[in-house]
C-alpha positions, 0 to 999 in steps of 0.5 A, spaced: 648 162 050 640 161 048 636 155 048 639 151 043 634 150 037 631 143 038 630 145 045 627 152 044 622 148 039 620 143 042 618 148 049 615 151 045 610 147 041 609 143 048 606 151 051 602 151 045 598 145 048 599 144 055 595 146 060 600 145 067 607 145 066 613 141 070 620 141 070 625 136 073 631 139 075 634 132 077 632 129 070 633 135 065 625 133 063 620 137 062 613 134 062 606 137 059 600 135 060 594 137 056 586 139 058 585 131 054 589 129 059 595 127 055 603 127 057 608 129 054 615 130 055 622 133 053 628 131 055 632 136 054 640 137 051 643 143 056 648 148 053 652 150 059 651 147 067 646 144 069 642 150 074 644 155 068 639 152 063 634 150 066 633 157 068 633 159 061 627 154 061 623 157 065 625 163 062 623 162 056 616 159 059 614 166 062 616 170 057 611 166 052 606 166 058 606 172 062 608 175 057 614 178 061 621 179 058 624 178 065 623 172 067 620 168 072 623 172 078 619 178 077 614 175 077 616 170 084 616 176 087 609 176 088 607 169 089 605 169 096 603 161 100 596 167 102 592 166 095 594 172 094 594 170 087 589 173 081 584 168 079 585 171 071 592 169 071 591 162 075 592 158 069 597 160 066 602 159 073 601 152 073 605 152 065 611 156 068 613 149 071 615 153 077 614 149 084 612 156 087 606 158 082 604 151 083 603 154 091 600 160 090 595 156 085 592 151 091 592 156 096 588 161 091 581 162 094 579 163 086 582 155 086 577 150 081 576 143 081 579 143 074 585 148 077 585 143 083 587 137 079 593 140 074 595 143 080 595 135 083 598 133 077 604 139 077 605 138 083 603 133 088 606 133 095 601 134 103 603 141 103 599 143 096 594 137 099 592 140 105 591 148 101 588 145 097 582 141 101 582 149 104 576 150 099 569 148 100 570 147 092 576 142 092 573 138 098 567 137 095 569 136 088 572 130 085 579 131 086 576 131 094 577 124 095 584 124 091 587 127 095 583 126 102 587 119 100 594 121 099 594 126 106 592 119 109 596 114 105 601 119 108 599 120 115 604 115 118 610 119 115 608 127 117 613 128 122 610 136 123 606 136 128 601 142 126 601 138 119 598 132 122 592 136 127 592 139 119 591 133 116 587 130 120 582 136 120 581 137 113 580 129 112 575 130 116 570 133 112 564 130 110 565 125 104 572 124 105 574 118 109 570 112 109 568 110 118 573 104 117 579 111 116 576 116 121 577 110 126 584 107 125 586 115 125 583 116 132 586 111 134 593 112 133 592 118 138 591 113 144 600 113 143 600 120 140 595 125 141 596 130 136 593 125 131 585 128 136 587 135 135 584 135 129 578 132 131 577 136 137 578 142 132 573 139 126 568 135 130 567 135 137 561 133 139 562 128 134 568 124 137 570 116 135 569 111 141 563 117 145 562 115 152 555 115 156 553 121 159 555 123 167 551 119 173 549 126 176 545 129 170 539 122 170 538 127 177 537 134 173 537 133 167 530 137 165 532 143 171 537 143 165 534 143 159 528 148 163 533 154 163 538 152 156 530 153 153 530 160 156 536 161 153 540 160 158 548 159 156 551 156 162 546 152 163 547 149 155 553 149 156 553 145 162 549 140 161 552 140 154 558 137 157 554 132 162 552 128 155 556 123 153 559 128 147 562 132 152 564 127 156 568 124 150 570 132 148 573 133 156 577 126 156 580 127 149 582 134 152 585 132 157 589 125 153 592 130 149 594 135 153 599 129 158 602 128 151 604 134 147 608 133 141 610 141 139 609 148 142 604 149 135 600 144 136 599 145 143 597 151 142 593 148 137 590 143 142 587 150 146 584 153 141 580 147 140 578 149 148 577 155 146 573 155 141 567 149 144 567 154 150 566 160 147 559 160 149 560 161 156 566 165 156 566 171 160 573 174 162 575 180 159 583 180 163 588 175 161 590 170 166 596 169 165 597 162 169 592 157 172 593 160 177 591 167 176 585 164 173 584 159 178 583 166 182 578 171 177 574 164 176 573 165 183 573 172 184 570 174 179 564 170 175 563 166 183 564 172 187 560 177 184 553 174 182 549 180 181 553 181 175 552 173 171 545 172 172 545 167 168 550 163 172 547 163 178 540 161 176 545 155 174 547 155 181 540 156 184 536 151 180 542 145 179 546 147 187 549 140 188 552 142 181 556 147 183 563 144 184 562 141 176 560 149 174 566 151 178 570 147 173 566 148 166 567 155 168 576 154 169 576 151 163 571 155 158 578 160 159 583 155 159 588 158 153 594 161 150 594 166 155 596 160 160 602 158 156 606 165 153 610 165 158 612 157 158 613 158 151 618 165 152 622 160 155 623 155 152 624 151 144 622 144 148 619 139 144 616 132 147 618 129 154 621 137 156 615 140 154 610 136 158 614 138 165 615 146 162 608 144 162 604 141 168 603 148 171 597 148 167 596 140 164 596 139 171 590 143 174 586 142 168 586 136 168 585 136 176 578 140 173 577 135 167 578 130 173 572 134 177 567 134 169 569 126 169 569 125 176 
């Protein structure tokens, strides 16, 4: 069964002028957006079952746009959500009326600010907003604030914890939200720690509600700064943690660990910690529990001073900070390996997950208390 003659004619006219096309299966309509921002609407007149007719419509769109007699399913197999589309075809994909094609465009490394505007008209949802804000050209272009405003308004309704983490991380890119909005998102983390993970990933040294420096820093700042100036990374990182922003990071990290939402967001939290402490990570072997990690820190890092002269140098120059130095080296190696066995045995979320994670969260919080106390 072919399309009705009237629909076929109107669709061809639409294709001649449209830069993007949207098909509404429920309303049986096809909308087009021209490059000058003018919208056109076609009310379809099906002559067979609605799903069959919509398939015919998309086959026509694909045949005209891509020159494929097989229609859109041939190309559907080649589209991915990982940005594997050819730059030359991006504009064409937006004229197919196929949601998966729009997703492919949003994830393409060749996405431009102009194409982002068309893609957003074609399929405005939170997933596409995140995909497009991941592109610097879009985040820094005219569409950046538009997409950011949508994500801010949608955040209270977002149900997936990992999506919340990613939304917040992307919103914190320069120039997308104002300070009032930034503070409001941070405050939501008091009740739901997942909101703060994006901050820890994106702006670890510029968190809201900054704490004062640790009281002990006043007595050892000059010695630590001298070591850090001589390229001692252990001293530089200890200095970083004892400063106000470092104390704020540790407090926020511990708070988020106490209120896990699900496994994915918890792994994102651990990733934030690993990134932050990367300059002083030394252990090569993975530790699969907090107990293993504590032993490794004592035996490998502090048990053989000759292997880690910069660590030994800090111990000699600021011996009063040994407890915090040990805590720092423990926290620097907390990561996904310590939860691997736990997650292999459970798919729990929320309160139940918190209990399952206590063997790691408890020791981590004790070390954070050492750093803050």
